[in-house]
Structures are given as structure tokens and as C-alpha cells.
N, C-alpha and C positions, 0 to 999 in steps of 0.2 A: 751808721751817727743822724746825719739827717732826715731819713723816713721816721728813726725812734723819735723825734720831737716832734715831727710833724703827725705825727699816731698820736702822742701826751698831748698832742695840740686839739686834735680831731677830738678825743676821749676828754678831753676838759667841755669842751662846745656841747660835745651830747649832754654831758651830765647838766651844764646848764640848761640845755634847750629845755630839757626834761622838767626841771627844777619850773621854769618858766609855765611850763605849760599845765602843769600844777596847780600854779599858784592861779591861773586864768581860771581852770574849771573852780576852783574856792571861789573867786571873786563873782562867777558866773552863778553858783552857786548859792551866794548871799545876793545880788541883784535878783534873782527867782524870789526869794523871801520877804526882801523890799519890796519887791511889785505887789505879793501876794497880799503883803499888810495894808499895802494904798490902796489896793483893792478891796480891801474890808472896810475900810477906814470910808473909802468914796461910796459902796452901799450902806453903810450905816446912815452917812448923813443924808443920802436917798431916803432912805427910810424913818428917818426923824423927820423927814422936811413932808415926805408922804402921810406921817402920822398927824403932822399940826396942821396940815390943809385939812385931813380927813375931822381932825377934832374943833378946825375953825368952821368949817363947812358943817358940821354937827349939833355946833353951839347956834349959829345964825336959824339953822332949821326948827329947832329947837324954839327960838322968840318966834320966830314965824307963826311958828302953832299955839303959842301962847297969846 
């Protein structure tokens, strides 16, 4: 009788642990997607700043020529 109760409890814990690891995998996948989005935003900002600097230098150079 005691063995059956222990086995049932063990099965329940095994099921709960597998669900927990499944949720962890899902969470890790979401974190990777968020990280990729943040990298895209970061490089977009770098690109915009670079474009701004190049544009400003280009305008200044054009004014120096005139």
C-alpha cells in the first residue's frame, strides 16, 4: 500500500517536472526572440546614427566646396 502511494507521488512529480522543463524551453525560445528583436533595434539605431553623421559630414563638405 505504501509503495503504491510513493509510486503515485513519484509519477506526479515526474509529470510536474516534465511540464516545468517544457515551460522553461518555451521561455528560452521567447527570450531568444526578444534578444533578436533588441539586436535589430540596436543595429537600426547604429545605422540611423551613421546615416545622420554621414549626411551631416556630406552637407558640411558640400558647403566647404561652395
